[in-house]
Structures are given as C-alpha cells and as structure tokens.
C-alpha positions in Angstrom: -17.4 -6.7 -23.0 -18.4 -6.3 -19.3 -16.1 -5.4 -16.3 -15.9 -7.3 -13.0 -14.8 -6.3 -9.5 -13.8 -9.4 -7.5 -13.4 -9.8 -3.7 -12.2 -12.5 -1.3 -12.4 -12.1 2.5 -12.6 -14.0 5.7 -15.7 -13.5 7.9 -15.9 -14.8 11.5 -18.6 -17.5 11.5 -20.4 -15.8 14.4 -20.7 -12.6 12.3 -21.9 -14.2 9.1 -25.5 -13.0 9.6 -24.3 -9.5 10.1 -22.2 -9.7 7.0 -25.1 -11.1 4.9 -27.3 -8.1 6.1 -24.6 -5.6 5.1 -23.9 -7.3 1.8 -27.6 -7.4 0.9 -28.0 -3.7 1.6 -24.8 -2.9 -0.3 -25.9 -5.0 -3.3 -29.2 -3.2 -3.5 -27.3 0.1 -3.6 -24.9 -1.1 -6.3 -27.7 -2.4 -8.4 -29.7 0.8 -8.0 -26.8 2.7 -9.3 -26.4 0.5 -12.4 -24.4 -2.7 -11.5 -25.6 -5.6 -13.7 -25.0 -8.3 -11.1 -24.0 -8.4 -7.4 -23.0 -11.8 -6.0 -21.8 -12.9 -2.5 -20.9 -16.5 -1.8 -19.6 -18.2 1.3 -17.2 -21.2 1.1 -19.0 -24.6 1.0 -16.2 -26.7 -0.5 -13.1 -24.7 0.0 -10.3 -26.7 1.6 -7.3 -25.0 3.3 -4.5 -25.9 0.8 -1.0 -26.8 1.6 0.5 -24.1 -0.6 -2.4 -22.0 -2.0 -6.1 -21.8 -1.5 -8.9 -19.2 -1.0 -8.7 -19.5 2.8 -4.9 -19.3 2.8 -5.0 -16.2 0.6 -7.0 -14.3 3.3 -5.3 -16.0 6.2 -8.7 -17.4 7.3 -8.7 -18.7 10.9 -10.4 -21.8 12.2 -13.5 -19.8 13.2 -13.8 -17.9 9.9 -15.5 -18.6 6.6 -14.2 -17.5 3.2 -16.4 -15.2 1.2 -16.0 -14.8 -2.6 -17.9 -12.0 -4.2 -18.1 -10.1 -7.5 -19.9 -7.2 -9.1 -20.6 -7.1 -12.8 -20.7 -3.8 -14.8 -21.4 -2.9 -18.4 -17.8 -1.6 -18.8 -14.8 -0.2 -16.9 -16.2 3.3 -17.5 -19.6 2.3 -16.1 -17.9 0.7 -13.1 -15.9 3.9 -12.3 -19.1 6.0 -12.6 -21.2 3.6 -10.5 -18.6 3.2 -7.8 -18.4 7.0 -7.5 -22.1 7.2 -7.0 -22.1 4.3 -4.5 -19.2 5.9 -2.5 -21.2 9.2 -2.4 -24.4 7.4 -1.3 -25.1 8.0 2.4 -26.5 4.5 2.8 -23.0 3.1 2.2 -20.6 3.3 5.2 -17.1 2.1 4.2 -15.7 2.4 7.7 -13.6 -0.8 7.8 -13.4 -0.6 11.6 -17.1 -1.2 11.9 -17.3 -4.1 9.4 -17.8 -7.6 10.6 -14.5 -8.8 9.1 -10.9 -7.8 9.0 -10.6 -5.5 6.0 -6.8 -5.7 6.0 -7.1 -9.3 4.8 -9.6 -8.6 2.0 -8.3 -9.1 -1.5 -10.0 -7.2 -4.3 -9.5 -5.9 -7.8 -11.0 -5.1 -11.1 -10.9 -7.6 -14.0 -11.5 -7.4 -17.8 -13.2 -10.6 -19.0 -11.6 -12.2 -22.0 -14.2 -15.0 -22.4 -17.9 -14.5 -21.8 -20.3 -17.2 -23.0 
C-alpha cells in the first residue's frame, strides 16, 4: 500500500505563476528522488463554506486561491528516505519567508491509504 503526503494552502492570485514555477521545480526533484506522483491543483469549484471548506481551513482571503497538493510514495519508509534526500538537495530551498504564500496557513500531513482502486 502506498503513502501520501497532502497539502492545502492559500496562494495570492498575483503570485500563482511564481508558485506554479516553484511547484514544477520541486515536483521534478521529488520525482527524481523516487516519488511516484506529484500533483498540484488550484481551486476551480471550491466555495467558501459557512462552517467548513478548503478556503476556510487555510483562511484564504478574497485575493487568494486555494491550492490542494499531494505526493505519492511507495511506502512510509520510502517517503521518509525520499524526503531526507529532497531536503538535502541544494535545488530545494525551504525558506518559508521567500515562498509566494503564507506558510503559517499551510496544512499538511502524511496519510496511509486504506482504499486504493
């Protein structure tokens, strides 16, 4: 059974092209180090809910778009090894202050699939 890292974040609409560039570069590095899939999606039909929603979860502002992403690995062990390689890779700069989004509002975590079809 595979392993998945998931992410939700809010990106200012004016910085979406910058985010896409960074995400593409990062995805290439993750795949090079062994990730099975790397996917970044921006909200197309994601209403701001009254109680809960993707935009509400990251406190998205009017001028921001919600991004939903995931990385698929062969296993949790593979994920841990791949992420160690990625974090040591000089092409990856994880300085949240230079990112085109507010990293404090990003939600992320690792997930064990229980249904894979």
